[in-house]
C-alpha positions in Angstrom: 115.3 145.6 182.2 116.8 143.7 179.5 113.5 141.7 178.3 111.3 144.7 178.4 113.6 146.8 176.7 113.4 143.5 173.9 109.8 143.3 174.6 109.1 146.6 173.4 111.7 147.0 170.5 109.6 147.5 167.1 110.8 144.4 166.1 107.3 142.4 164.7 106.9 139.4 166.9 107.8 136.8 164.0 111.2 138.2 164.5 111.4 138.6 167.9 110.5 134.7 168.9 113.0 134.0 166.3 115.9 135.5 167.4 114.4 134.2 171.3 114.5 131.3 169.9 118.7 131.3 168.0 119.3 132.5 172.2 117.8 130.0 173.4 119.7 127.5 171.1 123.1 128.5 171.2 122.9 128.1 174.5 121.5 124.9 174.9 124.4 124.2 172.7 127.3 126.0 174.7 125.8 124.1 178.3 126.4 120.4 175.9 129.6 121.6 175.0 131.7 123.0 178.1 131.1 122.0 181.7 129.0 124.6 184.9 133.2 126.1 185.7 133.8 126.9 181.1 130.4 127.9 181.4 130.7 130.1 184.8 134.1 131.4 183.3 132.9 132.5 179.7 129.8 134.2 180.7 131.6 136.2 183.9 133.9 137.5 180.9 131.7 138.7 178.4 129.9 139.9 181.5 132.3 142.1 182.4 132.9 142.9 179.0 129.5 144.5 178.5 130.3 148.0 177.3 133.1 146.6 175.0 130.3 144.2 173.1 127.6 147.7 173.4 130.3 149.9 172.1 130.3 147.6 168.9 127.2 147.0 168.4 126.7 151.3 168.3 129.4 151.3 166.2 127.9 148.5 163.6 124.1 149.2 163.8 123.9 153.1 164.6 121.1 154.4 166.0 119.5 156.9 168.4 120.0 154.5 170.7 122.0 154.8 174.3 125.7 153.6 175.4 123.2 152.3 178.0 120.6 151.0 175.4 123.0 148.7 173.9 124.6 147.7 177.0 120.8 146.6 178.6 120.3 144.6 175.7 123.9 143.3 175.1 123.3 142.2 178.6 119.0 140.5 178.3 121.1 138.3 175.2 124.7 137.1 177.5 122.4 135.7 180.2 120.0 134.0 178.8 122.7 132.2 176.7 124.6 131.9 179.5 121.6 130.8 181.6 120.2 128.6 179.1 123.7 127.1 178.1 123.4 126.2 182.5 120.9 124.7 182.4 121.2 123.0 179.4 125.0 121.7 181.1 122.5 121.1 184.8 120.4 118.7 182.6 123.7 117.1 180.8 124.9 115.8 183.9 122.3 115.1 185.9 122.2 112.2 182.9 125.6 111.8 183.0 126.6 113.0 180.4 129.4 115.0 179.7 130.7 117.5 178.9 131.3 118.0 175.2 135.0 119.7 175.3 135.9 118.6 178.3 135.6 118.5 182.4 137.6 122.5 182.2 
């Protein structure tokens, strides 16, 4: 649902590509820094905090969008970042590259 909202948003294609690239880069960096266990726990923590993140976005960005819209939008971003992070950590594990911030 969040992906569909993102694709149908009124952002230009250039901004959508730039934002997607940013999310992927952040996810890849997190995957290199943290262990899979740390990625899992931090991702779950942010998923639990989605209503708070969505409320903050709504307050900061305003507009006519509902809180439900912002929850889906934030959920899409969190899942994208931490999905890429998990994939990057998996590749690092296969290549036997330890996480930069320890095995936690």
